[in-house]
Structure formats: C-alpha cells, structure tokens
TIFITOR-987436 format. One record per residue (C-alpha): residue number from 1; residue in three letters; chain; x, y, z. Coordinates in Angstrom, 3 decimals. Layout:
residues N
seq:NUM&type:ala&mol:A&px:X&py:Y&pz:Z .
...
END
This chain:
residues 137
seq:1&type:unk&mol:A&px:-73.736&py:-26.132&pz:-19.035 .
seq:2&type:unk&mol:A&px:-71.352&py:-27.501&pz:-16.385 .
seq:3&type:unk&mol:A&px:-69.603&py:-24.114&pz:-16.080 .
seq:4&type:unk&mol:A&px:-72.941&py:-22.380&pz:-15.543 .
seq:5&type:unk&mol:A&px:-73.833&py:-24.888&pz:-12.836 .
seq:6&type:unk&mol:A&px:-70.492&py:-24.403&pz:-11.075 .
seq:7&type:unk&mol:A&px:-70.899&py:-20.614&pz:-11.130 .
seq:8&type:unk&mol:A&px:-74.376&py:-20.923&pz:-9.672 .
seq:9&type:unk&mol:A&px:-73.073&py:-23.088&pz:-6.824 .
seq:10&type:unk&mol:A&px:-69.929&py:-21.040&pz:-6.229 .
seq:11&type:unk&mol:A&px:-71.199&py:-19.558&pz:-2.953 .
seq:12&type:unk&mol:A&px:-71.732&py:-22.928&pz:-1.279 .
seq:13&type:unk&mol:A&px:-68.914&py:-24.628&pz:0.620 .
seq:14&type:unk&mol:A&px:-67.607&py:-28.015&pz:-0.571 .
seq:15&type:unk&mol:A&px:-69.186&py:-31.185&pz:0.795 .
seq:16&type:unk&mol:A&px:-66.373&py:-31.992&pz:3.237 .
seq:17&type:unk&mol:A&px:-67.269&py:-28.895&pz:5.268 .
seq:18&type:unk&mol:A&px:-70.312&py:-30.814&pz:6.505 .
seq:19&type:unk&mol:A&px:-67.992&py:-33.306&pz:8.190 .
seq:20&type:unk&mol:A&px:-65.873&py:-30.455&pz:9.532 .
seq:21&type:unk&mol:A&px:-69.016&py:-28.843&pz:10.950 .
seq:22&type:unk&mol:A&px:-70.038&py:-32.062&pz:12.706 .
seq:23&type:unk&mol:A&px:-66.507&py:-32.370&pz:14.076 .
seq:24&type:unk&mol:A&px:-66.651&py:-28.824&pz:15.469 .
seq:25&type:unk&mol:A&px:-70.055&py:-29.501&pz:17.076 .
seq:26&type:unk&mol:A&px:-68.886&py:-32.786&pz:18.621 .
seq:27&type:unk&mol:A&px:-65.644&py:-31.278&pz:19.926 .
seq:28&type:unk&mol:A&px:-67.590&py:-28.377&pz:21.422 .
seq:29&type:unk&mol:A&px:-70.064&py:-30.724&pz:23.114 .
seq:30&type:unk&mol:A&px:-67.217&py:-32.872&pz:24.462 .
seq:31&type:unk&mol:A&px:-65.429&py:-29.758&pz:25.716 .
seq:32&type:unk&mol:A&px:-68.636&py:-28.592&pz:27.378 .
seq:33&type:unk&mol:A&px:-68.973&py:-31.893&pz:29.235 .
seq:34&type:unk&mol:A&px:-65.322&py:-31.835&pz:30.310 .
seq:35&type:unk&mol:A&px:-65.532&py:-28.236&pz:31.526 .
seq:36&type:unk&mol:A&px:-68.814&py:-28.868&pz:33.358 .
seq:37&type:unk&mol:A&px:-67.243&py:-31.554&pz:35.515 .
seq:38&type:unk&mol:A&px:-63.871&py:-29.837&pz:35.791 .
seq:39&type:unk&mol:A&px:-63.014&py:-28.636&pz:39.292 .
seq:40&type:unk&mol:A&px:-60.907&py:-25.808&pz:37.864 .
seq:41&type:unk&mol:A&px:-61.538&py:-22.473&pz:39.566 .
seq:42&type:unk&mol:A&px:-60.559&py:-20.580&pz:36.414 .
seq:43&type:unk&mol:A&px:-63.512&py:-22.111&pz:34.570 .
seq:44&type:unk&mol:A&px:-65.848&py:-21.179&pz:37.415 .
seq:45&type:unk&mol:A&px:-64.646&py:-17.568&pz:37.481 .
seq:46&type:unk&mol:A&px:-65.022&py:-17.097&pz:33.728 .
seq:47&type:unk&mol:A&px:-68.225&py:-19.112&pz:33.360 .
seq:48&type:unk&mol:A&px:-69.995&py:-16.541&pz:31.152 .
seq:49&type:unk&mol:A&px:-67.023&py:-16.176&pz:28.839 .
seq:50&type:unk&mol:A&px:-66.559&py:-19.945&pz:28.551 .
seq:51&type:unk&mol:A&px:-70.241&py:-20.526&pz:27.824 .
seq:52&type:unk&mol:A&px:-70.139&py:-17.802&pz:25.157 .
seq:53&type:unk&mol:A&px:-67.192&py:-19.445&pz:23.408 .
seq:54&type:unk&mol:A&px:-68.794&py:-22.886&pz:23.621 .
seq:55&type:unk&mol:A&px:-72.067&py:-21.586&pz:22.190 .
seq:56&type:unk&mol:A&px:-70.116&py:-19.866&pz:19.414 .
seq:57&type:unk&mol:A&px:-68.423&py:-23.196&pz:18.637 .
seq:58&type:unk&mol:A&px:-71.779&py:-24.911&pz:18.201 .
seq:59&type:unk&mol:A&px:-73.030&py:-22.035&pz:16.040 .
seq:60&type:unk&mol:A&px:-69.907&py:-22.220&pz:13.858 .
seq:61&type:unk&mol:A&px:-70.282&py:-25.978&pz:13.424 .
seq:62&type:unk&mol:A&px:-73.965&py:-25.697&pz:12.500 .
seq:63&type:unk&mol:A&px:-73.170&py:-22.881&pz:10.065 .
seq:64&type:unk&mol:A&px:-70.581&py:-25.062&pz:8.320 .
seq:65&type:unk&mol:A&px:-73.146&py:-27.863&pz:8.077 .
seq:66&type:unk&mol:A&px:-75.785&py:-25.488&pz:6.715 .
seq:67&type:unk&mol:A&px:-73.490&py:-23.978&pz:4.077 .
seq:68&type:unk&mol:A&px:-71.980&py:-27.261&pz:2.891 .
seq:69&type:unk&mol:A&px:-72.940&py:-28.554&pz:-0.500 .
seq:70&type:unk&mol:A&px:-74.707&py:-31.917&pz:-0.779 .
seq:71&type:unk&mol:A&px:-72.920&py:-34.779&pz:-2.497 .
seq:72&type:unk&mol:A&px:-75.356&py:-34.505&pz:-5.360 .
seq:73&type:unk&mol:A&px:-76.460&py:-30.894&pz:-5.580 .
seq:74&type:unk&mol:A&px:-79.389&py:-30.190&pz:-7.887 .
seq:75&type:unk&mol:A&px:-81.855&py:-27.433&pz:-8.522 .
seq:76&type:unk&mol:A&px:-84.301&py:-29.255&pz:-6.263 .
seq:77&type:unk&mol:A&px:-81.915&py:-29.258&pz:-3.299 .
seq:78&type:unk&mol:A&px:-81.153&py:-25.590&pz:-3.919 .
seq:79&type:unk&mol:A&px:-84.895&py:-24.899&pz:-3.897 .
seq:80&type:unk&mol:A&px:-85.212&py:-26.834&pz:-0.616 .
seq:81&type:unk&mol:A&px:-82.406&py:-24.748&pz:0.880 .
seq:82&type:unk&mol:A&px:-84.050&py:-21.521&pz:-0.274 .
seq:83&type:unk&mol:A&px:-87.438&py:-22.571&pz:1.152 .
seq:84&type:unk&mol:A&px:-85.850&py:-23.586&pz:4.455 .
seq:85&type:unk&mol:A&px:-83.965&py:-20.292&pz:4.657 .
seq:86&type:unk&mol:A&px:-87.126&py:-18.331&pz:3.874 .
seq:87&type:unk&mol:A&px:-89.141&py:-20.236&pz:6.495 .
seq:88&type:unk&mol:A&px:-86.435&py:-19.754&pz:9.106 .
seq:89&type:unk&mol:A&px:-86.008&py:-16.034&pz:8.481 .
seq:90&type:unk&mol:A&px:-89.740&py:-15.299&pz:8.496 .
seq:91&type:unk&mol:A&px:-90.185&py:-17.450&pz:11.600 .
seq:92&type:unk&mol:A&px:-87.434&py:-15.580&pz:13.453 .
seq:93&type:unk&mol:A&px:-88.884&py:-12.198&pz:12.520 .
seq:94&type:unk&mol:A&px:-92.360&py:-13.263&pz:13.638 .
seq:95&type:unk&mol:A&px:-90.933&py:-14.629&pz:16.884 .
seq:96&type:unk&mol:A&px:-89.193&py:-11.328&pz:17.629 .
seq:97&type:unk&mol:A&px:-92.380&py:-9.378&pz:16.865 .
seq:98&type:unk&mol:A&px:-94.909&py:-11.637&pz:18.621 .
seq:99&type:unk&mol:A&px:-93.042&py:-12.657&pz:21.781 .
seq:100&type:unk&mol:A&px:-93.265&py:-9.257&pz:23.533 .
seq:101&type:unk&mol:A&px:-96.994&py:-9.132&pz:22.761 .
seq:102&type:unk&mol:A&px:-97.628&py:-12.589&pz:24.199 .
seq:103&type:unk&mol:A&px:-95.530&py:-11.755&pz:27.265 .
seq:104&type:unk&mol:A&px:-97.604&py:-8.615&pz:27.747 .
seq:105&type:unk&mol:A&px:-100.893&py:-10.463&pz:27.254 .
seq:106&type:unk&mol:A&px:-99.901&py:-13.205&pz:29.703 .
seq:107&type:unk&mol:A&px:-98.442&py:-10.710&pz:32.193 .
seq:108&type:unk&mol:A&px:-95.116&py:-12.505&pz:32.117 .
seq:109&type:unk&mol:A&px:-91.877&py:-10.623&pz:32.628 .
seq:110&type:unk&mol:A&px:-90.338&py:-10.299&pz:29.192 .
seq:111&type:unk&mol:A&px:-86.761&py:-11.434&pz:28.810 .
seq:112&type:unk&mol:A&px:-84.779&py:-10.606&pz:25.730 .
seq:113&type:unk&mol:A&px:-83.522&py:-13.559&pz:23.741 .
seq:114&type:unk&mol:A&px:-79.800&py:-13.313&pz:23.149 .
seq:115&type:unk&mol:A&px:-78.502&py:-12.943&pz:19.625 .
seq:116&type:unk&mol:A&px:-76.709&py:-16.261&pz:20.037 .
seq:117&type:unk&mol:A&px:-79.932&py:-17.955&pz:21.078 .
seq:118&type:unk&mol:A&px:-81.783&py:-16.544&pz:18.089 .
seq:119&type:unk&mol:A&px:-79.040&py:-17.552&pz:15.634 .
seq:120&type:unk&mol:A&px:-78.811&py:-21.022&pz:17.163 .
seq:121&type:unk&mol:A&px:-82.568&py:-21.547&pz:16.926 .
seq:122&type:unk&mol:A&px:-82.533&py:-20.283&pz:13.326 .
seq:123&type:unk&mol:A&px:-79.755&py:-22.704&pz:12.364 .
seq:124&type:unk&mol:A&px:-81.571&py:-25.630&pz:14.002 .
seq:125&type:unk&mol:A&px:-84.834&py:-24.679&pz:12.286 .
seq:126&type:unk&mol:A&px:-83.082&py:-24.343&pz:8.915 .
seq:127&type:unk&mol:A&px:-81.353&py:-27.715&pz:9.207 .
seq:128&type:unk&mol:A&px:-84.536&py:-29.491&pz:10.363 .
seq:129&type:unk&mol:A&px:-86.651&py:-27.889&pz:7.647 .
seq:130&type:unk&mol:A&px:-84.117&py:-28.750&pz:4.951 .
seq:131&type:unk&mol:A&px:-83.713&py:-32.319&pz:6.235 .
seq:132&type:unk&mol:A&px:-87.467&py:-32.961&pz:6.306 .
seq:133&type:unk&mol:A&px:-87.943&py:-31.497&pz:2.829 .
seq:134&type:unk&mol:A&px:-85.263&py:-33.796&pz:1.458 .
seq:135&type:unk&mol:A&px:-86.794&py:-36.808&pz:3.230 .
seq:136&type:unk&mol:A&px:-90.266&py:-36.047&pz:1.883 .
seq:137&type:unk&mol:A&px:-88.956&py:-35.932&pz:-1.677 .
END
C-alpha cells in the first residue's frame, strides 16, 4: 500500500521545496526593492530585461510552492489540488475568451495580457483556491 501511495505522489516535489519557493519569492522581492531605489544607470537602461527576470523569479518561486508536497499528503489534499488546478485553468481560458468581448462592448482599447501576467495570475489563483479549500476542511 505504501509503495502504491509513493508511486502516485512521485510527480510532486518534496515538502522542503515549499520553503525554497518562499525563499526565491522573498529574494526576488528584496532584489526588486533594491533595484528600484538603485541609482545605477545600467538598471535604468535594461529596465525591461530586469523586470522580466524579476517577474520570472516570482513565477519560479510560486511554481515551487505550488508543486511542493504537503507535510501530510492525503487523497483529500490531492483532490483539493486537482480542483484548484481545474478552476484555475478554466478561469484562465474564460478570461482569455471573454476579455476581448468585454473590451469591444465597453469600447475600451484592448491590450494583450502578457504570458507572464497570465501565468502569474494562474499561480496566485491556484494557491489561493487550494489554501481556502484546505482551510474550509
């Protein structure tokens, strides 16, 4: 039975990756604050590139948090993760389909959401949905 359970959970990262993910997010936020108030001209010239790398750091940290196993993983927590993933994916697809229509109906100039913005919002939605499902249990 234990071997079957371990095989079923083989795709999920160990629990300590959650701490590593939080560390990556915190380091990225601290680096963002330092670079924002840095008078360095190099940072100002490469602002788009720096912001891309910083956003990627936050995405990587949130991904590590999302993929990390709980201390006590059960079928219920796996079901919560699956529901949260389903909700997030369907929500993102609906957002991509409905936003241009609402922009057209409201006569607002439509701006494309970046892939990073979409992934970041999906990770936040997944983590919030999973957290609230666990709390309601």
